C-alpha positions as CSV (number, residue, x, y, z in Angstrom):
1,M,-11.4,10.5,-20.4
2,A,-11.0,7.6,-22.8
3,A,-14.0,5.3,-23.5
4,P,-13.5,1.6,-22.8
5,T,-13.1,-0.6,-25.9
6,V,-15.3,-3.6,-26.5
7,G,-14.5,-6.3,-24.0
8,Q,-12.9,-4.1,-21.4
9,M,-14.3,-3.8,-18.0
10,R,-15.7,-0.9,-16.0
11,V,-14.4,-1.1,-12.4
12,V,-15.3,0.9,-9.3
13,I,-12.8,1.3,-6.5
14,V,-13.8,2.5,-3.1
15,G,-11.0,3.6,-0.8
16,A,-8.4,4.5,-3.4
17,T,-6.9,7.1,-1.1
18,G,-5.9,4.4,1.4
19,M,-2.7,2.2,1.4
20,V,-4.2,-0.9,-0.3
21,G,-6.7,1.0,-2.4
22,G,-4.0,3.3,-3.8
23,Y,-2.2,0.4,-5.3
24,V,-5.4,-1.2,-6.5
25,L,-6.2,1.9,-8.3
26,R,-2.8,2.1,-10.1
27,Y,-2.9,-1.5,-11.1
28,A,-6.5,-1.2,-12.4
29,L,-5.6,1.8,-14.5
30,E,-2.7,-0.1,-16.1
31,H,-4.6,-3.4,-16.6
32,P,-5.2,-4.0,-20.3
33,D,-8.6,-5.5,-19.7
34,V,-9.9,-2.5,-17.7
35,G,-11.2,0.3,-19.8
36,H,-12.7,2.6,-17.2
37,V,-12.1,3.1,-13.5
38,T,-14.3,5.1,-11.2
39,S,-12.7,6.1,-7.9
40,I,-15.2,6.8,-5.1
41,A,-13.7,8.4,-2.1
42,R,-13.9,11.4,0.3
43,R,-11.0,13.2,-1.3
44,K,-9.1,13.3,-4.6
45,V,-6.5,10.6,-5.3
46,G,-4.0,13.1,-6.7
47,I,-3.3,11.5,-10.0
48,K,-4.5,12.0,-13.6
49,H,-5.2,9.2,-16.1
50,P,-7.4,9.0,-19.2
51,K,-9.2,5.9,-17.8
52,L,-9.9,7.6,-14.4
53,E,-13.2,9.2,-13.3
54,E,-13.2,10.6,-9.7
55,V,-16.3,10.9,-7.6
56,L,-16.2,12.5,-4.2
57,H,-18.6,11.2,-1.7
58,Q,-18.6,12.0,2.0
59,N,-21.4,10.0,3.6
60,F,-21.0,6.3,2.9
61,A,-23.9,5.5,5.3
62,D,-26.1,6.7,2.4
63,C,-25.1,5.9,-1.1
64,I,-28.3,6.7,-2.9
65,D,-26.7,9.6,-4.7
66,L,-24.2,7.3,-6.3
67,A,-26.8,5.6,-8.4
68,P,-25.8,7.3,-11.7
69,V,-22.1,6.4,-11.4
70,L,-22.8,2.9,-10.2
71,S,-24.9,2.0,-13.3
72,D,-23.4,-0.3,-15.9
73,Q,-20.4,-1.3,-13.9
74,D,-18.7,-4.7,-14.2
75,A,-17.0,-4.9,-10.9
76,A,-16.3,-3.1,-7.6
77,I,-13.2,-3.5,-5.4
78,F,-14.0,-2.3,-1.9
79,C,-10.9,-1.3,0.0
80,M,-12.3,1.1,2.6
81,G,-11.4,0.2,6.1
82,A,-10.0,1.3,9.5
83,Y,-7.4,0.0,11.9
84,S,-8.4,-1.4,15.3
85,G,-7.5,1.1,18.0
86,A,-7.4,4.0,15.5
87,V,-11.1,4.6,15.8
88,S,-13.8,3.8,18.3
89,D,-15.6,0.4,18.3
90,S,-18.7,2.0,16.9
91,E,-16.8,3.7,14.1
92,L,-15.0,0.5,13.3
93,R,-18.3,-1.3,12.9
94,A,-19.8,1.5,10.9
95,I,-16.9,1.6,8.5
96,T,-16.4,-2.2,8.2
97,V,-20.0,-3.4,8.2
98,E,-22.5,-0.6,7.6
99,Y,-20.6,1.2,4.9
100,T,-19.9,-2.0,3.1
101,I,-23.5,-3.1,3.2
102,E,-24.9,0.2,2.1
103,F,-22.5,0.5,-0.9
104,A,-23.1,-3.1,-1.9
105,R,-26.9,-2.4,-1.8
106,A,-26.5,0.6,-4.1
107,L,-24.2,-1.3,-6.5
108,C,-26.4,-4.3,-6.7
109,E,-29.5,-2.2,-7.4
110,N,-27.7,-0.3,-10.3
111,S,-25.4,-3.0,-11.6
112,P,-26.9,-6.4,-10.6
113,D,-24.5,-8.4,-12.7
114,A,-21.4,-6.7,-11.2
115,A,-18.7,-8.6,-9.2
116,F,-17.8,-7.5,-5.7
117,A,-14.2,-7.8,-4.4
118,F,-13.8,-7.1,-0.7
119,L,-10.7,-6.4,1.3
120,S,-11.4,-8.5,4.4
121,G,-8.7,-9.8,6.7
122,S,-7.1,-12.9,8.2
123,G,-9.3,-14.4,10.9
124,A,-12.6,-12.9,9.6
125,D,-15.4,-14.8,11.3
126,P,-18.5,-15.2,9.1
127,T,-20.5,-16.3,12.1
128,G,-20.0,-12.8,13.6
129,Q,-19.3,-14.4,17.0
130,S,-15.6,-13.7,17.4
131,R,-14.5,-11.7,20.5
132,I,-12.1,-9.8,18.3
133,P,-13.9,-6.8,16.9
134,F,-12.0,-6.7,13.6
135,A,-12.6,-10.4,13.0
136,R,-16.3,-10.1,14.0
137,Y,-17.0,-7.1,11.8
138,K,-15.1,-8.3,8.8
139,G,-17.0,-11.6,9.1
140,Q,-20.4,-9.8,9.3
141,A,-19.5,-7.8,6.2
142,E,-18.5,-11.0,4.3
143,S,-21.8,-12.7,5.2
144,A,-23.8,-9.7,4.1
145,L,-22.0,-9.7,0.8
146,H,-22.8,-13.3,0.2
147,A,-26.4,-12.6,0.8
148,A,-26.5,-9.4,-1.3
149,G,-27.3,-11.1,-4.6
150,F,-24.1,-10.6,-6.6
151,R,-23.2,-13.2,-9.1
152,H,-19.5,-13.0,-8.1
153,V,-18.1,-12.2,-4.6
154,Y,-14.3,-12.4,-4.0
155,L,-13.1,-12.1,-0.4
156,F,-9.5,-11.4,0.2
157,R,-8.1,-12.2,3.7
158,P,-4.5,-10.9,4.0
159,A,-2.6,-11.3,7.2
160,Y,0.1,-8.6,7.9
161,I,0.2,-6.2,4.9
162,Y,3.7,-4.8,4.5
163,P,3.5,-1.2,3.5
164,V,6.5,-1.2,1.1
165,K,6.9,2.6,1.5
166,P,7.6,4.4,4.8
167,R,4.5,5.7,6.5
168,T,3.2,6.6,10.0
169,E,2.1,3.2,11.5
170,P,-1.4,3.2,13.0
171,N,-0.5,1.4,16.2
172,F,2.2,-0.4,18.2
173,S,1.6,-3.8,16.6
174,Y,2.1,-2.4,13.2
175,R,5.3,-0.6,14.2
176,L,6.6,-3.8,15.7
177,L,5.7,-5.9,12.6
178,R,7.4,-3.4,10.3
179,T,10.6,-3.5,12.4
180,I,10.8,-7.3,12.4
181,Y,9.4,-7.8,8.9
182,P,12.7,-9.1,7.3
183,A,12.9,-12.0,9.8
184,F,9.1,-12.5,10.0
185,R,8.6,-13.0,6.3
186,I,11.3,-15.7,6.3
187,L,10.0,-17.5,9.4
188,F,6.3,-17.1,8.6
189,P,6.0,-16.4,4.8
190,N,2.2,-17.2,4.7
191,Q,1.5,-14.6,7.4
192,V,2.8,-11.6,5.4
193,I,2.0,-10.0,2.0
194,R,3.4,-6.9,0.3
195,V,0.8,-4.3,-0.3
196,D,1.6,-4.1,-4.0
197,D,1.4,-7.8,-4.4
198,L,-2.0,-7.9,-2.6
199,A,-3.3,-5.1,-4.8
200,R,-2.1,-6.7,-8.0
201,T,-3.8,-10.0,-7.1
202,M,-7.0,-8.3,-6.2
203,V,-7.2,-6.5,-9.5
204,D,-6.2,-9.5,-11.6
205,V,-8.5,-12.0,-9.8
206,T,-11.5,-9.5,-10.1
207,V,-10.9,-9.1,-13.8
208,Q,-10.0,-12.6,-14.8
209,A,-12.3,-14.6,-12.6
210,T,-15.3,-12.4,-13.5
211,A,-14.6,-12.8,-17.2
212,A,-14.2,-16.5,-16.8
213,G,-17.5,-16.9,-14.9
214,A,-16.0,-18.0,-11.6
215,P,-18.2,-19.4,-8.9
216,K,-20.1,-16.9,-6.8
217,G,-18.1,-17.0,-3.6
218,L,-14.3,-17.3,-3.6
219,I,-12.2,-16.8,-0.5
220,F,-8.5,-16.0,-0.7
221,E,-6.5,-16.5,2.4
222,N,-3.0,-15.0,2.7
223,R,-1.5,-18.3,1.5
224,D,-3.8,-18.3,-1.5
225,I,-2.9,-14.7,-2.4
226,R,0.8,-15.5,-2.3
227,A,0.3,-18.6,-4.5
228,L,-1.6,-16.6,-7.1
229,L,1.3,-14.2,-7.5
230,H,3.3,-16.8,-9.3
231,L,0.5,-17.0,-11.9
232,L,0.3,-13.3,-12.6
233,P,2.1,-11.4,-15.4
234,A,4.9,-9.2,-14.4
235,A,4.0,-5.9,-12.8
236,S,3.5,-3.1,-15.3
237,I,3.9,-0.1,-13.0
238,S,6.7,1.2,-10.9
239,V,5.9,0.8,-7.2
């Protein structure tokens, strides 16, 4: 594993075995300003790279054992999540809120100057009062991150994330959206984002905004994510 050179960042990615996290991992590994990437997940990501360190961790309700690998990190990109309807309400809350808070606590204790980028979602309600579980739980997680003490928190709120590559869709709504995507992206361009574009934006914002000393709390709605794409360098990996 190659050691990062002076000026390069050390980045942790949680959920790199998921759809968004997988692309985040690939872009982070190829980013010239990232020198070391730690993937923390329940299973191997299935790739080899000189910058990559893999850590297997099964119980995200307790991250105390992650203290050694979370030390001296510059940023974390948290992509762990679950689809509404694919798990029970209690599981959805645990994955979305409790796991996020526990990981953030462990990271802040061991790397207090690190930035935290969070994969939230369109409609997230920071008041935690929404009747929609996904919006309520994402909002609760956002609020907890703001209060965690990080110098930089970046919240990404994509709308419909187009998978790019064929997959088994998690529910009927996603099957329908994938079918009508060609027309939907023309009629409602600010309600869709390609997964590779989302991942590339998350990595670049995390790296560049942290290096530039951006304000603590930045929120990127789907429209903002799409606008940022025009400012990014051309993709360096094959998707």
